[in-house]
Biopython code that builds the backbone (N, CA, C, O; Angstrom):
import numpy as np
from Bio.PDB.StructureBuilder import StructureBuilder

atoms = [
    (1, "UNK", "N", (0.159, -1.997, -5.218)),
    (1, "UNK", "CA", (0.136, -2.988, -4.206)),
    (1, "UNK", "C", (1.508, -3.383, -3.859)),
    (1, "UNK", "O", (2.248, -3.750, -4.771)),
    (2, "UNK", "N", (1.888, -3.354, -2.776)),
    (2, "UNK", "CA", (3.252, -3.925, -2.205)),
    (2, "UNK", "C", (4.503, -3.388, -3.209)),
    (2, "UNK", "O", (5.298, -4.166, -3.738)),
    (3, "UNK", "N", (4.538, -1.845, -3.386)),
    (3, "UNK", "CA", (5.578, -1.510, -4.291)),
    (3, "UNK", "C", (6.990, -1.745, -3.788)),
    (3, "UNK", "O", (7.165, -1.932, -2.584)),
    (4, "UNK", "N", (8.060, -1.746, -4.681)),
    (4, "UNK", "CA", (9.304, -2.115, -4.119)),
    (4, "UNK", "C", (9.951, -0.804, -3.773)),
    (4, "UNK", "O", (10.785, -0.340, -4.550)),
    (5, "UNK", "N", (9.628, -0.156, -2.645)),
    (5, "UNK", "CA", (9.893, 1.249, -2.328)),
    (5, "UNK", "C", (11.547, 1.141, -1.541)),
    (5, "UNK", "O", (12.164, 2.116, -1.114)),
    (6, "UNK", "N", (11.982, -0.169, -1.503)),
    (6, "UNK", "CA", (13.667, -0.077, -1.413)),
    (6, "UNK", "C", (14.380, 0.094, -2.337)),
    (6, "UNK", "O", (15.603, 0.120, -2.196)),
    (7, "UNK", "N", (13.721, 0.266, -3.627)),
    (7, "UNK", "CA", (14.524, 0.786, -4.826)),
    (7, "UNK", "C", (14.171, 2.091, -5.177)),
    (7, "UNK", "O", (13.017, 2.424, -5.446)),
    (8, "UNK", "N", (15.355, 3.005, -5.183)),
    (8, "UNK", "CA", (15.370, 4.290, -5.286)),
    (8, "UNK", "C", (14.685, 4.623, -6.640)),
    (8, "UNK", "O", (14.121, 5.710, -6.763)),
    (9, "UNK", "N", (14.712, 3.765, -7.619)),
    (9, "UNK", "CA", (14.412, 4.237, -9.052)),
    (9, "UNK", "C", (12.739, 3.995, -8.848)),
    (9, "UNK", "O", (12.082, 4.679, -9.632)),
    (10, "UNK", "N", (12.105, 3.321, -8.126)),
    (10, "UNK", "CA", (10.633, 2.938, -8.008)),
    (10, "UNK", "C", (10.352, 4.171, -7.183)),
    (10, "UNK", "O", (9.365, 4.753, -7.633)),
    (11, "UNK", "N", (10.820, 4.706, -6.248)),
    (11, "UNK", "CA", (10.527, 5.805, -5.632)),
    (11, "UNK", "C", (10.741, 7.121, -6.225)),
    (11, "UNK", "O", (10.061, 8.082, -5.865)),
    (12, "UNK", "N", (11.643, 7.216, -7.107)),
    (12, "UNK", "CA", (11.873, 8.458, -8.094)),
    (12, "UNK", "C", (10.536, 8.502, -8.912)),
    (12, "UNK", "O", (9.841, 9.517, -8.949)),
    (13, "UNK", "N", (10.247, 7.447, -9.506)),
    (13, "UNK", "CA", (9.168, 7.478, -10.444)),
    (13, "UNK", "C", (7.993, 7.440, -9.973)),
    (13, "UNK", "O", (7.197, 7.545, -10.906)),
    (14, "UNK", "N", (7.402, 7.329, -8.840)),
    (14, "UNK", "CA", (6.226, 7.493, -8.092)),
    (14, "UNK", "C", (6.448, 9.006, -7.915)),
    (14, "UNK", "O", (5.672, 9.799, -8.448)),
    (15, "UNK", "N", (7.506, 9.428, -7.167)),
    (15, "UNK", "CA", (7.617, 10.902, -7.073)),
    (15, "UNK", "C", (7.347, 11.605, -8.256)),
    (15, "UNK", "O", (6.910, 12.743, -8.086)),
    (16, "UNK", "N", (7.530, 11.128, -9.700)),
    (16, "UNK", "CA", (7.341, 11.785, -10.618)),
    (16, "UNK", "C", (5.797, 11.884, -11.088)),
    (16, "UNK", "O", (5.366, 12.858, -11.706)),
    (17, "UNK", "N", (5.156, 10.967, -10.789)),
    (17, "UNK", "CA", (3.813, 10.841, -10.955)),
    (17, "UNK", "C", (2.867, 12.069, -10.621)),
    (17, "UNK", "O", (2.924, 12.747, -9.595)),
    (18, "UNK", "N", (1.901, 12.241, -11.781)),
    (18, "UNK", "CA", (1.096, 13.291, -11.715)),
    (18, "UNK", "C", (-0.357, 13.117, -11.194)),
    (18, "UNK", "O", (-1.016, 13.975, -10.606)),
    (19, "UNK", "N", (-0.699, 11.984, -11.482)),
    (19, "UNK", "CA", (-1.912, 11.482, -10.773)),
    (19, "UNK", "C", (-1.923, 10.973, -9.426)),
    (19, "UNK", "O", (-0.913, 10.546, -8.867)),
    (20, "UNK", "N", (-3.057, 11.020, -8.912)),
    (20, "UNK", "CA", (-2.985, 10.471, -7.488)),
    (20, "UNK", "C", (-2.869, 8.772, -7.337)),
    (20, "UNK", "O", (-3.451, 8.047, -8.143)),
    (21, "UNK", "N", (-2.261, 8.360, -6.500)),
    (21, "UNK", "CA", (-2.148, 6.870, -6.505)),
    (21, "UNK", "C", (-2.146, 6.494, -5.139)),
    (21, "UNK", "O", (-1.818, 7.352, -4.320)),
    (22, "UNK", "N", (-2.536, 5.061, -4.653)),
    (22, "UNK", "CA", (-3.007, 4.408, -3.448)),
    (22, "UNK", "C", (-1.581, 3.524, -3.229)),
    (22, "UNK", "O", (-1.313, 2.734, -4.135)),
    (23, "UNK", "N", (-0.777, 3.596, -2.239)),
    (23, "UNK", "CA", (0.107, 2.382, -1.895)),
    (23, "UNK", "C", (-0.433, 1.778, -0.864)),
    (23, "UNK", "O", (-1.115, 2.365, -0.025)),
    (24, "UNK", "N", (-0.143, 0.440, -0.846)),
    (24, "UNK", "CA", (-0.505, -0.700, -0.019)),
    (24, "UNK", "C", (0.761, -1.511, 0.277)),
    (24, "UNK", "O", (1.375, -2.039, -0.650)),
    (25, "UNK", "N", (1.169, -1.621, 1.573)),
    (25, "UNK", "CA", (2.268, -2.779, 1.743)),
    (25, "UNK", "C", (2.031, -2.973, 3.244)),
    (25, "UNK", "O", (1.221, -2.405, 3.976)),
    (26, "UNK", "N", (2.889, -3.863, 3.504)),
    (26, "UNK", "CA", (3.051, -4.535, 4.890)),
    (26, "UNK", "C", (4.344, -4.354, 5.811)),
    (26, "UNK", "O", (5.462, -4.518, 5.321)),
    (27, "UNK", "N", (4.199, -4.068, 6.941)),
    (27, "UNK", "CA", (5.621, -3.574, 7.709)),
    (27, "UNK", "C", (6.412, -4.746, 7.960)),
    (27, "UNK", "O", (7.457, -4.517, 8.569)),
    (28, "UNK", "N", (6.159, -6.102, 7.608)),
    (28, "UNK", "CA", (7.136, -7.167, 7.527)),
    (28, "UNK", "C", (7.658, -7.309, 6.124)),
    (28, "UNK", "O", (8.487, -8.193, 5.911)),
    (29, "UNK", "N", (7.237, -6.490, 5.099)),
    (29, "UNK", "CA", (7.966, -6.734, 3.956)),
    (29, "UNK", "C", (9.078, -5.963, 3.700)),
    (29, "UNK", "O", (8.992, -4.742, 3.831)),
    (30, "UNK", "N", (10.288, -6.573, 3.295)),
    (30, "UNK", "CA", (11.614, -5.958, 3.346)),
    (30, "UNK", "C", (11.508, -4.530, 2.086)),
    (30, "UNK", "O", (12.243, -3.544, 2.025)),
    (31, "UNK", "N", (10.347, -4.887, 1.210)),
    (31, "UNK", "CA", (10.390, -3.840, 0.070)),
    (31, "UNK", "C", (9.651, -2.667, 0.379)),
    (31, "UNK", "O", (9.370, -1.781, -0.428)),
    (32, "UNK", "N", (9.304, -2.704, 1.763)),
    (32, "UNK", "CA", (8.158, -1.611, 2.036)),
    (32, "UNK", "C", (8.996, -0.705, 2.736)),
    (32, "UNK", "O", (9.928, -1.059, 3.459)),
    (33, "UNK", "N", (8.624, 0.576, 2.495)),
    (33, "UNK", "CA", (9.082, 1.837, 3.225)),
    (33, "UNK", "C", (8.092, 2.689, 3.735)),
    (33, "UNK", "O", (7.952, 3.758, 3.142)),
    (34, "UNK", "N", (7.263, 2.421, 4.850)),
    (34, "UNK", "CA", (5.958, 3.272, 5.159)),
    (34, "UNK", "C", (6.292, 4.817, 5.063)),
    (34, "UNK", "O", (5.563, 5.671, 4.560)),
    (35, "UNK", "N", (7.683, 5.035, 5.713)),
    (35, "UNK", "CA", (7.891, 6.655, 5.727)),
    (35, "UNK", "C", (8.117, 7.235, 4.133)),
    (35, "UNK", "O", (7.813, 8.394, 3.853)),
    (36, "UNK", "N", (8.647, 6.361, 3.196)),
    (36, "UNK", "CA", (8.606, 6.896, 1.855)),
    (36, "UNK", "C", (7.132, 6.935, 1.205)),
    (36, "UNK", "O", (6.807, 7.803, 0.396)),
    (37, "UNK", "N", (6.394, 6.053, 1.579)),
    (37, "UNK", "CA", (5.111, 5.956, 1.075)),
    (37, "UNK", "C", (4.204, 6.871, 1.319)),
    (37, "UNK", "O", (3.374, 7.281, 0.507)),
    (38, "UNK", "N", (4.368, 7.301, 2.711)),
    (38, "UNK", "CA", (3.687, 8.632, 3.421)),
    (38, "UNK", "C", (4.171, 9.932, 2.697)),
    (38, "UNK", "O", (3.357, 10.825, 2.461)),
    (39, "UNK", "N", (5.353, 10.037, 2.378)),
    (39, "UNK", "CA", (6.011, 11.035, 1.611)),
    (39, "UNK", "C", (5.490, 11.336, 0.322)),
    (39, "UNK", "O", (5.240, 12.474, -0.073)),
    (40, "UNK", "N", (5.334, 10.282, -0.323)),
    (40, "UNK", "CA", (4.787, 10.117, -1.615)),
    (40, "UNK", "C", (3.399, 10.313, -2.000)),
    (40, "UNK", "O", (3.073, 10.794, -3.085)),
    (41, "UNK", "N", (2.526, 9.910, -1.036)),
    (41, "UNK", "CA", (1.224, 10.055, -1.292)),
    (41, "UNK", "C", (0.443, 10.209, -0.012)),
    (41, "UNK", "O", (1.067, 9.712, 0.926)),
    (42, "UNK", "N", (-0.645, 10.700, 0.320)),
    (42, "UNK", "CA", (-1.566, 10.780, 1.469)),
    (42, "UNK", "C", (-2.480, 9.400, 1.436)),
    (42, "UNK", "O", (-3.170, 9.036, 2.389)),
    (43, "UNK", "N", (-2.389, 8.817, 0.398)),
    (43, "UNK", "CA", (-2.954, 7.577, 0.080)),
    (43, "UNK", "C", (-2.347, 6.333, 0.371)),
    (43, "UNK", "O", (-1.800, 5.731, -0.554)),
    (44, "UNK", "N", (-2.358, 5.760, 1.733)),
    (44, "UNK", "CA", (-1.606, 4.784, 1.855)),
    (44, "UNK", "C", (-2.244, 3.816, 3.221)),
    (44, "UNK", "O", (-2.588, 4.225, 4.330)),
    (45, "UNK", "N", (-2.251, 2.557, 2.737)),
    (45, "UNK", "CA", (-2.895, 1.569, 3.676)),
    (45, "UNK", "C", (-1.595, 0.806, 4.069)),
    (45, "UNK", "O", (-0.989, 0.130, 3.238)),
    (46, "UNK", "N", (-1.127, 0.950, 5.546)),
    (46, "UNK", "CA", (-0.255, 0.150, 5.939)),
    (46, "UNK", "C", (-0.705, -1.036, 6.759)),
    (46, "UNK", "O", (-1.469, -0.794, 7.693)),
    (47, "UNK", "N", (-0.337, -2.286, 6.538)),
    (47, "UNK", "CA", (-0.763, -3.142, 7.322)),
    (47, "UNK", "C", (0.380, -3.952, 8.163)),
    (47, "UNK", "O", (1.191, -4.728, 7.658)),
    (48, "UNK", "N", (0.273, -3.591, 9.650)),
    (48, "UNK", "CA", (1.179, -4.088, 10.625)),
    (48, "UNK", "C", (1.431, -5.473, 10.231)),
    (48, "UNK", "O", (0.494, -5.999, 9.631)),
    (49, "UNK", "N", (2.488, -6.204, 10.426)),
    (49, "UNK", "CA", (3.012, -7.445, 10.444)),
    (49, "UNK", "C", (2.902, -8.123, 9.017)),
    (49, "UNK", "O", (3.576, -9.144, 8.885)),
    (50, "UNK", "N", (2.182, -7.723, 7.971)),
    (50, "UNK", "CA", (2.067, -8.212, 6.802)),
    (50, "UNK", "C", (3.320, -8.301, 6.001)),
    (50, "UNK", "O", (4.204, -7.445, 6.027)),
    (51, "UNK", "N", (3.343, -9.479, 5.228)),
    (51, "UNK", "CA", (4.419, -9.413, 4.387)),
    (51, "UNK", "C", (4.468, -9.035, 2.963)),
    (51, "UNK", "O", (3.680, -8.108, 2.771)),
    (52, "UNK", "N", (5.093, -9.394, 1.878)),
    (52, "UNK", "CA", (4.772, -8.709, 0.576)),
    (52, "UNK", "C", (3.777, -9.428, -0.145)),
    (52, "UNK", "O", (3.419, -8.968, -1.230)),
    (53, "UNK", "N", (3.219, -10.595, 0.327)),
    (53, "UNK", "CA", (2.105, -10.985, -0.271)),
    (53, "UNK", "C", (0.616, -10.389, 0.540)),
    (53, "UNK", "O", (-0.534, -10.627, 0.173)),
    (54, "UNK", "N", (0.985, -9.667, 1.576)),
    (54, "UNK", "CA", (-0.043, -9.027, 2.582)),
    (54, "UNK", "C", (-0.564, -10.297, 3.306)),
    (54, "UNK", "O", (-1.743, -10.314, 3.659)),
    (55, "UNK", "N", (0.164, -11.259, 3.525)),
    (55, "UNK", "CA", (-0.157, -12.348, 4.334)),
    (55, "UNK", "C", (0.332, -12.062, 5.993)),
    (55, "UNK", "O", (1.429, -11.585, 6.287)),
    (56, "UNK", "N", (-0.607, -12.415, 6.880)),
    (56, "UNK", "CA", (-0.406, -12.258, 8.358)),
    (56, "UNK", "C", (0.168, -13.518, 8.876)),
    (56, "UNK", "O", (-0.168, -14.592, 8.377)),
    (57, "UNK", "N", (0.896, -13.458, 9.713)),
    (57, "UNK", "CA", (1.290, -14.746, 10.490)),
    (57, "UNK", "C", (0.007, -15.212, 11.196)),
    (57, "UNK", "O", (-0.893, -14.399, 11.407)),
    (58, "UNK", "N", (-0.115, -16.665, 11.613)),
    (58, "UNK", "CA", (-1.310, -17.040, 12.107)),
    (58, "UNK", "C", (-2.459, -17.835, 11.062)),
    (58, "UNK", "O", (-2.174, -18.256, 9.941)),
    (59, "UNK", "N", (-3.791, -17.927, 11.702)),
    (59, "UNK", "CA", (-4.843, -18.235, 10.835)),
    (59, "UNK", "C", (-4.937, -17.490, 9.675)),
    (59, "UNK", "O", (-4.670, -16.292, 9.768)),
    (60, "UNK", "N", (-5.343, -18.060, 8.320)),
    (60, "UNK", "CA", (-5.482, -17.546, 7.157)),
    (60, "UNK", "C", (-6.635, -16.614, 7.393)),
    (60, "UNK", "O", (-6.732, -15.654, 6.628)),
    (61, "UNK", "N", (-7.457, -16.755, 8.280)),
    (61, "UNK", "CA", (-8.778, -15.631, 8.336)),
    (61, "UNK", "C", (-8.186, -14.414, 8.456)),
    (61, "UNK", "O", (-8.738, -13.425, 7.974)),
    (62, "UNK", "N", (-6.993, -14.324, 9.111)),
    (62, "UNK", "CA", (-6.375, -12.753, 9.403)),
    (62, "UNK", "C", (-5.827, -12.250, 8.246)),
    (62, "UNK", "O", (-5.675, -11.036, 8.105)),
    (63, "UNK", "N", (-5.452, -13.208, 7.234)),
    (63, "UNK", "CA", (-5.040, -12.481, 5.763)),
    (63, "UNK", "C", (-6.214, -12.261, 5.145)),
    (63, "UNK", "O", (-6.217, -11.278, 4.404)),
    (64, "UNK", "N", (-7.574, -13.102, 5.253)),
    (64, "UNK", "CA", (-8.203, -12.622, 4.338)),
    (64, "UNK", "C", (-9.022, -11.404, 4.897)),
    (64, "UNK", "O", (-9.768, -10.831, 4.104)),
    (65, "UNK", "N", (-8.957, -11.015, 6.029)),
    (65, "UNK", "CA", (-9.336, -9.826, 6.726)),
    (65, "UNK", "C", (-8.452, -8.665, 5.801)),
    (65, "UNK", "O", (-9.118, -7.839, 5.177)),
    (66, "UNK", "N", (-7.392, -8.626, 5.741)),
    (66, "UNK", "CA", (-6.613, -7.912, 5.174)),
    (66, "UNK", "C", (-7.038, -7.526, 3.415)),
    (66, "UNK", "O", (-6.964, -6.453, 2.816)),
    (67, "UNK", "N", (-7.379, -8.557, 3.061)),
    (67, "UNK", "CA", (-7.909, -8.280, 1.654)),
    (67, "UNK", "C", (-9.307, -7.637, 1.853)),
    (67, "UNK", "O", (-9.704, -6.929, 0.928)),
    (68, "UNK", "N", (-9.947, -7.759, 2.724)),
    (68, "UNK", "CA", (-11.241, -6.705, 2.722)),
    (68, "UNK", "C", (-10.638, -5.327, 3.118)),
    (68, "UNK", "O", (-11.276, -4.402, 2.616)),
    (69, "UNK", "N", (-9.585, -4.939, 3.881)),
    (69, "UNK", "CA", (-9.033, -3.890, 4.192)),
    (69, "UNK", "C", (-8.537, -3.282, 2.874)),
    (69, "UNK", "O", (-8.804, -2.093, 2.703)),
    (70, "UNK", "N", (-7.907, -3.877, 1.994)),
    (70, "UNK", "CA", (-7.561, -3.593, 1.017)),
    (70, "UNK", "C", (-8.458, -3.075, -0.049)),
    (70, "UNK", "O", (-8.162, -2.081, -0.712)),
    (71, "UNK", "N", (-9.636, -3.801, -0.226)),
    (71, "UNK", "CA", (-10.858, -3.690, -1.097)),
    (71, "UNK", "C", (-11.537, -2.231, -0.632)),
    (71, "UNK", "O", (-11.856, -1.385, -1.468)),
    (72, "UNK", "N", (-11.697, -2.066, 0.651)),
    (72, "UNK", "CA", (-12.122, -0.785, 1.141)),
    (72, "UNK", "C", (-11.522, 0.337, 0.808)),
    (72, "UNK", "O", (-12.023, 1.365, 0.351)),
    (73, "UNK", "N", (-9.955, -0.011, 1.165)),
    (73, "UNK", "CA", (-8.995, 1.336, 0.809)),
    (73, "UNK", "C", (-9.346, 1.651, -0.715)),
    (73, "UNK", "O", (-9.656, 2.810, -0.990)),
    (74, "UNK", "N", (-9.317, 0.719, -1.686)),
    (74, "UNK", "CA", (-9.509, 1.032, -3.244)),
    (74, "UNK", "C", (-10.809, 1.647, -3.301)),
    (74, "UNK", "O", (-10.923, 2.599, -4.073)),
    (75, "UNK", "N", (-11.881, 1.259, -2.583)),
    (75, "UNK", "CA", (-13.143, 1.757, -3.072)),
    (75, "UNK", "C", (-13.066, 3.412, -2.370)),
    (75, "UNK", "O", (-13.507, 4.388, -2.978)),
    (76, "UNK", "N", (-12.486, 3.488, -1.124)),
    (76, "UNK", "CA", (-12.307, 4.909, -0.593)),
    (76, "UNK", "C", (-11.449, 5.796, -1.590)),
    (76, "UNK", "O", (-11.831, 6.932, -1.872)),
    (77, "UNK", "N", (-10.378, 5.305, -2.077)),
    (77, "UNK", "CA", (-9.420, 6.054, -3.102)),
    (77, "UNK", "C", (-10.364, 6.505, -4.225)),
    (77, "UNK", "O", (-10.579, 7.704, -4.403)),
    (78, "UNK", "N", (-10.954, 5.510, -5.019)),
    (78, "UNK", "CA", (-11.754, 5.710, -6.106)),
    (78, "UNK", "C", (-12.698, 6.963, -5.868)),
    (78, "UNK", "O", (-12.796, 7.953, -6.593)),
    (79, "UNK", "N", (-13.446, 6.663, -4.553)),
    (79, "UNK", "CA", (-14.326, 7.711, -4.409)),
    (79, "UNK", "C", (-13.862, 9.156, -4.494)),
    (79, "UNK", "O", (-14.365, 10.000, -5.235)),
    (80, "UNK", "N", (-12.627, 9.393, -3.470)),
    (80, "UNK", "CA", (-11.999, 10.580, -3.304)),
    (80, "UNK", "C", (-11.154, 10.894, -4.522)),
    (80, "UNK", "O", (-10.621, 12.003, -4.475)),
    (81, "UNK", "N", (-10.889, 10.098, -5.704)),
    (81, "UNK", "CA", (-10.145, 10.774, -6.447)),
    (81, "UNK", "C", (-10.774, 10.542, -8.004)),
    (81, "UNK", "O", (-10.283, 10.997, -9.037)),
    (82, "UNK", "N", (-11.815, 9.830, -7.907)),
    (82, "UNK", "CA", (-12.526, 9.373, -9.235)),
    (82, "UNK", "C", (-13.321, 10.687, -9.650)),
    (82, "UNK", "O", (-13.480, 11.696, -8.962)),
    (83, "UNK", "N", (-13.822, 10.414, -11.051)),
    (83, "UNK", "CA", (-14.672, 11.612, -11.598)),
    (83, "UNK", "C", (-15.666, 11.710, -10.700)),
    (83, "UNK", "O", (-15.989, 10.761, -9.987)),
    (84, "UNK", "N", (-16.287, 12.978, -10.657)),
    (84, "UNK", "CA", (-17.240, 13.553, -9.793)),
    (84, "UNK", "C", (-18.667, 13.013, -10.200)),
    (84, "UNK", "O", (-19.666, 13.379, -9.581)),
]
sb = StructureBuilder()
sb.init_structure("model")
sb.init_model(0)
sb.init_chain("A")
sb.init_seg("    ")
for serial, (resi, resn, name, xyz) in enumerate(atoms, 1):
    if name == "N":
        sb.init_residue(resn, " ", resi, " ")
    sb.init_atom(name, np.array(xyz, "f"), 0.0, 1.0, " ", f" {name:<3s}", serial, name[0])
structure = sb.get_structure()
């Protein structure tokens, strides 16, 4: 989660991965690059306005909802890529 996609060495390492992976990040995170994430894997959860901690501005309940979305994305990723 919240990979440092602004670092070329991180993007390069992810590009060499042979196993599927899920990337999760927020558009308000300076370390997130949604375009790079989508080039690297089809498994991406991008949260509008979330920062590096996946926190949203405003009431904390909004950020708690993000946690639920992350959990759902992980469940779906495991279902799609895990053992049959």
